[in-house]
N, C-alpha and C positions, 0 to 999 in steps of 0.2 A: 503494499500500500504506500502510495506516495504521501509525503507530508511537507512540513515546512521546509523551505530551502530546497524542495525537490527531493528529499530523502527522509527516511526513517519509518520504522514500523512500531506501532504502539501495541503492547501486548498485555497491559495491565490495567484492567478497568477501574474506574473510579467516578464518583459523582461530581467531582470538581468542587468549585467554590459554591457555597449554598447561596441561591439568589437573594434570600433575605439578608445575608451578610454583605452582598454587593450594594444593596440599598442602604445599609447602615454605614457603609464605608469601610476602608481597611483598618483605620486606627481603632474604632470600636470593636470590630471583629477581632482583631489581634489581641487587644487587652482582655476581651471576653474569653478568648481561648486560654491566654496566660492565667487568668484568675481561675478558670475551671481545672486547668491541668497543673496548677502551681506545684502542688505536693508531689506529683508524679515526676516533676522535673528533677527532683532530688536524687531518686535512684537512677535516673537516666544520666545525670551528671556523674554520679559515682561510677556507673559502668563505663562511661567515656574516659574518666580520669584513670581508672585502674588498668583498662586495656590499652590505653595510650601512653602508658609510662615510658615504653622505649622512645617514642617520638618526643615526649616532654624532656627526657634526659638529653636526647640529641639536639633539641631546641635550646636547652640551657647552655650547653657547650658551644653551640653555633651562634648563639646570641651575642657573645663577645665580639666575634667578627662582624656580625651585622651591625651592632652598635657603633664599633669603631669605624666602619665604613661609612655610616651616616653622619656621625659625630666625631670626626677625626681628632678634635681637640681634647676629647676626654683622655686624660692621662693620669694614672694613679701616682705618678711621681711628683705631681704638682704640689701636694701637701708638704713634702719633705723640703722642697726648695723654698717654699713660702715662709716657713717657720725657722726660728733661730736655733733653739737648743735641740740636741739629739733627742731628748726625752719627749719634748713636744712634737717633734717630728714623727717620732715613732707612734705616738698616740693618735696624731692626725692621719697617719698612714693607715693604721688599723681601722680608723673610722671611715677613711675613704674606700678602703678595700670592702668594708661592709656595705657601704652605699653602692659601690659598683656591683657587688654581688646582688643587691636588691634590684638594681636596674636590669642586669642580665636575667634575673628571674621573671621580671615583669615582661620583658621582651620575648622571653621564651614562651610565656603564657600567650602572648599575642601571635607569635609565629604559628602555634598550634591552633589557636582560636580562629585564625583567618584561614585555616586549611592549607597552610604553606609547608609546614613540616608535621605530617600526621601519619598514623597507621591507616591507610586507605580503607581496608574493609570495616574497620571499626567505625569510621566516619560515615561510610555508607549505610551501615546498619542502623546508626543513630538517626541519620537523615531520614531514613524510611519511616522510623516511628514518629519523628516529628512532622514529616510531610503528612502522615495521616492525621495528626492533630491539626495541622494547618488547614485541611479540608474537612475537619470535624468528623472524622471516622475513628472508630475504635481500634486500638492497637494493644496487643499483648507485648509488654515491653521486652521481656527476656526472649521469648520464642521469636518474635518478629525481628528482633535485633540479630539474633543468632542466624536465622534463616537468610536474611538479606545481606549479612556480612559475608556469608559463605557464597550465596548465589552471585554476588558481585565481586568475588574475591580476585579474580585475575585482572579485571578492568580497574579495580580500586587500588590494587597493589601497583600496577603500572602507572596509574595517574599520580599517585602519591610519590613514586619515584621520580617522575617527570618534574613534579612541582619542587621536590628537593633539589634537583639538578638545576632548575631555573633560578631558585633562590641562591644557590651557590654562584652561578654565573653572574647573577645581579651584583652580589657583594663583591666578587672579584673585579668585575668591570667597573663598579663605582669607585672601589679603592684605587684602581689603576688610573682612572681618568681624573682623580682628585689630586694625584702627584704632579707637581710642577715639573719634576724631572722628565716625565714622559710626555706631557703635552704643555709646551711653553706658552702657547697662545691662550690667554685667559678667556677671550670670547669663545673660541673654539672649544675650550674645556668646558665652559659653562653650557654651551649648546649640547654637547655630548652627554653631560650629566643630566640635563633636563630630559633629553630623549630617553635615556636609560630609566630614569625614575617614571616618566609617564608610560613607557612600555610595561614596567612592573606593576604600576597601579592598574593598568588594564588587565594584567594577568591575575591580580588579586581579585578584580571584579568577576572575572571568568570563573574563578573557583567558587563563587556563590552560586552559580548556575549549574556547574558540572555535576555535582553529586545529586541534587534533586532530579536532574535529567537522567542520571544513570540508574536511579531506583524507580523511575517512572516509565522510561522508554527502552526499547531494545535498539540500541544504536552502536555503531563502532566508536572507538575513541576519537578517531579523526572527525567523525560527524558531530560528536558532542563538542569538541573543541571549536569547531567551526560555528556551530550554533551558539555556543557560550560567547564567542567573540562578537557575533552579531548582536546578541542580547546586551553585551557590555557597551557597545557603541550606541545601540538603538535607545537605551534608557540611561545614558551617561549621567545627567544631572542627579536623578534619583539614586542611581547606583553609587555615586560618590557620597550622597547623604547616608545611605545604609552602611557603606564602608567606614564612614566616620563614626556612626553609632556603634559599630563593632569595635572600633579602636577605643571608643569611650568605655564600653563594657569590659574589654580585655586588657587595656593598658592605661588609658588616661585617667579614668576615675580612681582605680586602685593606686596609681602613682601619685596623684594629688593628695590622697588620704595618707599614704605612707610618708611622704616628704613634708607634711604639714605638722609633723611631730605629735600626732594624736596618740595618747597612751595605748589605746587598744587597736591601733591601725593594723598592726601585723596579724593580730588574732582575727580581726574582721576580714582582712583581705584573704587570709588562709581559708576562712570559713566560705567566703565568696567563691573562691576558685574551686574549692573541694565540692561544694554542694550546688552551686547555681550558675556560675559564669558561663560555662561551655553550653549547657543545655539551653539557657535563655538566649544566648547569642545565636545558636544554631536554629533554634525556633524562630527567632526574628528573621534570620537570613533565608531560611527555608520557606516561611510564610511569604515573604516578599518574592522570592524567586519563583515559587509555584504559582502566584497569581499572574506572573508574566508567562509562564509555561501554559497556563490554562487559557490565557487570552490569545496567544499567538500560535500555539501548537495544538492543544486539545480542541479548540473551536474549529480549527482547520480540518481536523479529523472528523468532527461531527458534520461539518459542511460537505466534506467529501462522501461521507456515508449517505447523506441526503441527496446528493447530486453527483453521480458517478462520472458525469460528462466532464467535470472540471479537472479531475485527476491530477496530472502533473503540473497544473497551473497554480497549485497551492504554494505559493512563495510570498515572502514578505516584500 
């Protein structure tokens, strides 16, 4: 069966977005789902954290390179040079090492939260459960997670490996072009860095659509990446807003709290990441992405079923 962009077969039936929810609008619908499913998000988040431990560990060690590529001025030797006595320097250095560790931890949560460094099958299984919540269908958390983590095993593993490679290439290129020794022309260097960052932003947006598409349609990875790219460009302003909200949930909010010297900041942040951060973020992203899939892909399939004459003309 032909579909959007002239390719794809849909093999998993679903009722789509409830018409009443469309009348209510996306925000009331989302917060209604969030309220009704709130307590179920806790075990979902725990499952995600436990089975994503390899990715979280890798993200933590990789975050040091990621942070230094983006903020090359961050250097833990600054404190030692700034203070007079050896004792003061040692104390300041310990404090700065601790602060840098916190920064690396926060960026590690972000890298996994944005589906950049993940265990692909785990992410696919959780996205399936939360996609069902997004279209207000029932889901058995553990059995559905396990079934769809396994059924999407190959594609999810490959896609997560591709995302890891893309992230490594981004960090290496960003670090390379930031060095004056390699690119002496400041204007050319600025242009190259801007292009690299914009390309990576598009990649981050593509990740928002990739896994909801994976658990909903039977497509090749090439087709999914092509569709995800079209969605990234087609809805760019809203995509950037959702990406910012993801950053707010996974990085900016906890960072502000931790560095505001609040007494219980670390406890609250640990509680947030362990029980809520990933599930709420993935629910938000999946809810948003699925509405796009429903509008531009599922509706095309319904139209094709009603009028077989249009067949291969189902393109955006």
